[in-house]
N, C-alpha and C positions, 0 to 999 in steps of 0.2 A: 636303806631309805624310799620312801614313793614321797609326789607331794600331792594334797590333795586338796577342797576346794572346800573351804567353808563360807557360810553364809552369815554374815553379821547381824543381818536382820530375824536370823532364827535366834529364840530366845539363850535355847542349851547353848545353840555354838559361838554365841555372841559370848557366853558365862567362861569359857575354853580361851576363846582369845583374849578377852580382859585379865585372866589368871597367867596366862603364858605369859605377854606383855609387863601386869605387873610384878614377875617373876623379874623381869628385864628392866625392869624402873623405867615402864611408858605407859599411854595411861591411851585408850581405846580414843579412837576417832571418829569421824564420820567417813565411813566408804562403802562399796556395794558389792566389791571382791574382796576376798579374802582368801591366800597361798598359805597351804602349812606344810612344813616336809615333820614327818614322824620316822621314828627311829624305828627297830626290830617290834617294840615291848609296845609297841603305839604310845610313846612317848611325843608329845611335839616339842622336835628341838628348834626350830626357824619357823618364822612366819613372815609373810609382809602382805600389803594391802595396798586398794587400787579404788580411788573411788572418782572416774573418771578418765583423765591423764595425770593423775598425783598417782606416784606412788607413798605411803604415808606406813608406818608401825609398821618399821621391818628393823626385827629381829633375830640375834641367833643366841643360843644356849652358851655361856663360856667354854663349857669343856667341848665344843662341836666349833669353836673360832680356830681358823686354819685350813679346816678341812674344803673349803669351795663352794661350801652350804651358801652362802650368798651366793655368787657366782650364778649358781644354777637357780637359785629362787629365783633373782630377780630379772635376768631372764624371761625364762616363763613368764612372769608379770608383763614383762615388756609386750612379749608377745600375746599375752589375751589383749594387752590394748592395743597392740597394731591391728590385732582381728576384731574388735569395736571400732577400730577408724582412726585411731590415734598414732601420727606420723612421729611425733616429739613427744616424748617424755618427760614430766617432774618429778623431782624426788626431796621429800623435805628427811633431813639426817640431823644428827649430831654431828657439830663441828670435826668431832675424831674420828668420824668415816669419811672426812675428805678426801683422804687419800687413796681409800681403798676404792671409792664408787668413782673416781677420777680415770683408773687403773679399768671398770668399765664403761667407759667413754662418755659419762656424764662431764660436763661440761659447769663451774659454778655460778649463778645466776648474783644470788646477794646473802648477806652473812650477816647474823647476829650473836652477840654472847653462848647463846643459848640452843641454837638450828642453824642451818646452810639452807638454801635452797638450788639445786642442782637441775637441769637437764638435758637428754640425749635424746637424737633422732635429727629427722628432717626439719629444718626452720627454724618453727620457736624464736626466740629473742632476737635474733639476728633480722629474720623479717620484719618486724617490727623497728626495730633502729631504723634500716635504710628506707621501711616506708615514711616515719618522723621528718630523714635525711631529706629527701624531696619533698613536702611539706616547709623544710625550712628551706629549698632554693626557691622556691616559688616566694617566701617572702621576702628572699633578697629584693624585689621587685620595688620593695614597701620601699628599703633603703633608700635605694637610689633615691625617691620620691621623698624621702624626709629629709637626704642632703638639699635637695632640689628647696624644701620647704626652710630648710634653717639661711641659704641664703638668698633668700628672698620674704623678708618679714610680714609684707604687706600681704604675698599668694599665700605663705603658712596662715595669718590668721582668716583671710578667707578660707581656707579647704578644712578647719576645723572649726566652723563654727556647728558643727554637729554636736560637740560635746555640750553634754549638759554643764550648764553652769552653776547648779545646784551642789555641785561635787564638791568636799570642803578643801580649800583653798593649803589646809596646811598638811594634806597630801602629798603635793610635791617635794619631791625630793630632788639628790643626784640622778639623774637620767641615768636609768642602766640600760644596756643594749637590749638584752632580751630578756622575758620572764615567761612564767607560765604558773596557771588554777591548772587541778584537779579539784572537777566536781559530778557530781550527782544529778542536781536539778530535780527533783521528784517531786514537783513541778518547777520549771526555770520561775522565777518571784523575783519581785523588784530588788528585793537582798542582794540575790545574784545578780541582778544585770548593775547593782552600785558597785559590788565588789568589781565587776569584770571593768566596767568605766574608770574609776577609780583605778587600779590599777594599770590600764591602756595610757594614765595619765604620767605614768610613772618610770614608762618605759619603749625604747624605740619602736619593740614589737610584741606584743605579750600572743602566746597559745595559750588554748585554754582545751582540757583533753575534758570529753565525758567520760565517765564510769561507765565500763561498756556490759558489763554485767547486766543482767536483766531478772533483778530480783524486787525492783520497785513496781509500784501502780501502775507507773505509765512506763511502756515499752523503750527501749534503747534509743530505738528511732524515732519515739516522739519527742524524748528529751533534747537527743541530737537538733532535732530539726529545730525544737523550741530555743533552745541557747543560739543556733544560728538565726535563727530569724529574730531573736530579740536583741542580736549586741551586730545586725549587718551594718548601723549607719555609721560603725566605730572602727575606722579604716586600717588600725592598724592589728587588729584581732583576725588570730585564725580556730578556727574552730576545727580541731582533729578529732580523728575518729579515737575510741578507747582500746584498750588492751586487755588480756589475763596479765599483761602487765604492769598495770595501773589501778589499785583497790580492785581486787579482785574476789570472786571468790575461794582463787588460789592464795593471791597473796595475804592476803588481808580478810577472814571468814568472818571473822566478830564483827566487821562493821556491818554486814548485812543480818546480825541478830541485833545489833545493838546492848550489847553489855558487854561487861569489863568481865577479864578471868584473867588467870597468872600467866596463859598465854597469850594474852594480847598483846603486852609489850615485845616480846620473840616477832608477832606478827607484822607490828608497827613496826618493827626497826628493819624485817622482812624489805618490806613494802618501799620506806624508806629509803632504805639502799640500792635495791633496783632501780629505783628515781635517778641514785647520785649517780649509779657506777652505769646507766642506758641509754636512760630517757632523758634526761637536761643536757649531755652533750649530744646527743641527736640534734637536739633543739637549738644548742648553743645557747641552752637556758640559763643565764646565772642567780636569778632569783626568784622562789616562789611565794606567790602570793597566797594568801587563810582569809578568812572572816575570823573576829573572835566567836566565842563561841560562849555564852553563857549560860547554860539550858543542858547541854546534851554532854554527860562526861566522859564517855568514850572520844568524842570528837576533838575535846580540849586536852585530852592525854593525847593523843595522837599531835597536837599542836606543839606539845609540850617537847614530845620527844622527836617532833621536827627543826625548833631549833636550837636542838643539842647534836643531832645526827647532821643537819647540815650546814649549823653554823648563824650566828643571828645576823651576819653582814649577806646571808642569802636568804632570809626568811621574813619577810614581813606581813607585817598584822594589820588588819584596817578593823575600824569597827565597823558593828554590823549596823545595820540601818534597822530604824525602828521605827514604826508606826505604832500611837495608842499608845508609848513608853513603853511596847515590848519590841522584843528584836524580829522581825521579818523573818519567814522561815516557811518552807515547804509543808514542815509538818502542821502550821497552823494556816495553811491551804486545801491539805485532805482535810483536816477536821471541819471547814466548812465545808467542803465536799461533803464529806459523812454527816454534815447537817442537811444536807440537798440546797446549797445556797448559792446559787455564783452571786446574786449581788456581794458576798459579804469578801467570796472569793475572788474577786474583782476588784478589790481594793490590794490584794497583796502583788497582785502580776502585772506583768505589762499587757500591755494589747496583744498582742502577736501570742499571748500562752493563750489565752481565750478558748480560739476554735480548739484547744485536746481537750480544756476544762467538760465544754459543750458535748463532744462527743461522751467523755468519760460518765457524765450524767445521763445520759441518753442509753448508754451500757448500764448505766448502776439499777438506773427505771426498769429493765428489762428485768436483770436481776431480783429486783423487790417483788415484780410481780411475780415472779417464776417460784421463791423463797415463799410467799405467802400463803400458808399453812394454817388450818387445811383451805380448800376449793370444790366449791360442784364441779366436776365432770373436767378437770382441768390438772394439768399432771404439777406435783409439789411435791414436798421431802419427802411423805409420808407415801403415795401410790402414782400412778400415771393415769388417774382419772377414766377418761372412756376412749382412753387412747392405748392402743396397744401396738403401737409401733415408736412411742413416744415415753423414754423418762428420764429423769432429774440431771443427772450425767450427760445426757445426750442434749438433753435443752441448753444446760450449761455450756456443753462444747460447742452447740450452734453458736452460743452469744459471743463467744473468743473466737468466731471465724467471723462473724462481720462487724463485728468492732474497727476494726480498720478501714473501713469504708465508712462508718460514720463519722472518725477522724476525716476521710477525705471530705464526704458531705461536708463538714464543719469548715475545713480550708476554702473549697469554693463560695460558700457562702458570705465568707471572712469577705468582703470588699463593698465598692461603694457601690456594686451594680448588680443586680441579683446574676446567678451562671446560666451558662445557656441549659436550657431545656436536655438538649442533645447530652449535658454532660453530664445531668443527673440521672437521666435513664442510663447512660454506659453504666455508669458506678453504681447504682442498683442493681442493674444486670450482671456486674463482676459478684455483687454483694451476695447475692441470691447463690449465686453459681458455688463462692466460697462456702454456702451453709450447706449446700443440697453435697458436696465431697466432703467436708465433716463430718454429717448426718446418713452417709448413705445412699441419700435420695431424698431424705424424708422432706418433709413442708414442717418446717416448726415456725419460724418468724416471716413468711415471705408476708403476709400481713401489716407487721409489724417494720418490716424493713420501708412500706410505702409510707404511714403515720409518720413515723417517727423520723425517717430520712424529709421527709417534708419539712417539721417541728425543729429540726438538726439545722436544716440551709437557712430557715426563717427566722431562729435565733441568732444563729452568729450573724445572718447579714443584722440584724438590730446592734448587737453587740459590737460592729465593727464602726458604727455612725456613734459609738459612743456616749449616750444619753440610755437611761434606765429607761429596762424592754416593758412596755404594757401590754395589757391583755388583746386594748383595739388594735396595737400593731399589729401585735405574732399573729392574729388570728387571721388580719387581712394579708397578711406576706403569706403566711400558709395558704389561702384561697386564691392566690394572684397565681403561688407557684400550682395548684392542683386545676386550676384551669386552662393548663397548658399538658393535661397529658386529655387522650381522645377515651369516648368512651367503650368499656371494656367490652370483648367478647368471650365466650368460652370458660371465662372463671366462673368461679364458684358463689360470687356476685352477682356476676350479669344471670345466670343462671336462675337464684336466688329471684332477682329482679323478676324473672320470667312469669314464676311462681306464683308469687305477690298477683303480677297483672292478671293472670290467669285466673285467679280468682277476685279480681276486681279489688284489692287492696292496695292499700300504697306502702310504697317500701323505702328505706333511704339507704345503699351503700358505703360500702368506704369512699370513692370519689365524691357520692354527691353529699357526705357531709364536709371532708377535705374541702369541693368546692365553697362549701357556706362555711367554713372557717371554722368549724366545731363550738357552734352554737352551745349548745345542751352542754358540751366539756366547759367552757365560760363561764358559763352562765350560771351553771350546776353542778355538776359533779366536781369542780376543780373548789369552787366555797365550800363543798360539803369536806372534800377531804382537808383544805385547809384547815378549817377549825375545830377537825377529830385531831388532826396533829398538831394542831396549837395547843388543845386541849391535854393530851400526854394519849387519846384513846388510844389504849393496845391493840384494839380492831379495826382501827383504823382503813387501812387496806383492806382488809373481808368486809366491813360495810360500805365502802365506795364502792368495791367491787358489785356488790346486789345494787345499789344507785344506780349503776350502770347498767347492771341487767333488768332492769323495772324499764328504761327506759329504751334501748338502742337496739335496733331492728337486727341482729344478732346474723349475719350470712350464714358463720357455720354452722348455726343451729339449724337455720333453714335446708341447708346441704345433706346437713345428717340426718332430718328428722324430718319436718312439715312448719308451712308456715303457722298451723293451728299450736301444735307444741313449741315457737315460740312464744307465742302468745302466752303458752299456759305458764311457759319460764318469768314470762312479767309478770304473772299472779303469785307465782310462789316466790318469787323473789320480795312482792310488795309487802305479802304475807310476814314474812322472817323479818325486815325491817320495821315490820308494823308493834311483832312482837319485843322486837329488841326494845323500841322507844319507849314501851309500855313500861318494858323492865326496869331501863335505866335511871327514865324521868320521870314513873308514878311512885315508884318508893324508891330515893335516893338512895340509901344502904344497898342496895343489890347493885352488883354493878353488869349481873345477865353475861359475864365473859365466860363463865369455862359453859353456862349453857348456849352460849352462840357457837362452840368451836362443837360441841355436840349437835345442834342443828346443822349446822355445815357437813359436819361427819354424815350425818342421815339422810343432806340433800344430794351427795356428794355418790351415796349408794345406790340412788334412787334414780341420777342422773346414768351412772355408768351402765343400770340395767334398761334404759331408756334410751343408748348411745347418743344421749346427749353430749355436748362441750362447745361453751361458750367465748370462743377462741377471738370472737372479734370484740368480745367484751373486757377479756384480759388485755387484748392491742390497746384498747380505751385507756384501761390501769396503767398500763405501762404511760401513756402519753399525758394523762395526770400527773404520775411524779415527776417525768421530764418536766412539767410544763410547770410547775410546781417549784422545782429546783431552780428553771432559769430566772420567773416571775421573782422570788423570794432572795 
């Protein structure tokens, strides 16, 4: 007998795994490694898989049980996981196999009627429990304050003025010592705030655990920071780190698929049993709070099983906060972001969430420009345009690398006063460093970092003031920030200006346009794009790019070619826009859409031959999309 490695991603090998598991009354699951034992005739008689640090789909044919094959197989899989850097390994198996795996040093974590979860190795649940116990010890300080508060009702009243009096009074019940909420917050909304605040009124201390799994639009670090900032005034609330033991891809993978299956109940029960056995005792939590769920079947089923598993006395459901007759939810906020509307999203979130949404709108704007296909001379989904050192994957990786710095810039701007110039520059330099590290030294978005970075800081500052952001105010704020930057030397922009000056031509670089507050953008390009988008024009981004190319003194074109070539590009762009206008407005029944794609494709081939890349225009297109979202 020998152990062989099978690749679950390869169709033929996956079929072999599926056939073996079916023979042993199991189904294949998500795995990135599978080890199989074959007899002398080449027949698979045992096998087990691994997904990161979780062993699953372990089976031994009945005829070979009792031959210690499972011991050899599992030891092999654990060794492979250790080599991959995992020191604590988890295992899903049937309850009848508990004794076997306990003999292999696995410890029971949680159990459900159809499955158990075990682990072996260093750390694991014990580390998580110890961390939670330390958090609980810190919270004991609040209990001392609460005791003093009860003894002095006047002092108590004075120190609880931070509570929102709009919270329904009927939620007040007999005060429990400690409660807990586990929430994802993708992003943190007024609904989440309502749930936390309501629960905090019903317990002496409330622990909020943020789901750690990074399978959401907002990263774990962003989500935890939003919850912390959004509940900072609630003095009896502690926000805890999440772990792989509370609604994770290990304990409850269906949650991240958002669909019900016949395995869902087992996953839910395992997750809840983990909470009951380990997390709740570590925190001393006697009650768990959840919001009622009117739409999501999976969450509603989780709540139902929670009532049965933990007991009705230990679960409190709080009615969801509504806005316009509809429950406030993170999915509604994400839909507003999909529609590129900060104004719509802002109605559903506390102010402390706004910087994170602004940063995401900036990142989405960069993706919107990148994904616009076809484009002349620029990287898109189809090709790399006039660039030999860039492609779509590299550009996407670069956007991901600089996104956290848009978050930092938005947080810097979200204050009563503008941040210092030094703080902005420091963040920008670190963003550039992250970009170059992600691209192996290729300059993908240095120009966009400057223009988008200023706009992010300005937009966050106006959002902090709490009134509608106007084009005039945003333009003025960008201008003020830009004037703090000195004239550039040795950059593509400064060299392009020198070229123009030598030919007695006027030329405005990126810094000049920013100092003026982007008048062409606010007065021309933005209304042009907004009108096309409002009317459902499928080529709104393509056409806006052409409109920008008609007007912008594009540094990148001059640097790569010449001032004369830039002027020629402007004329060519005007010609294409003119032909599109005639096709769409001269003959209403002709949309000219396919024709525009053909023209842009031809234009791209011509630009590639002439080494033309309107990178500055691409940066401005991203900025138009972002500012449209901030204002809309």
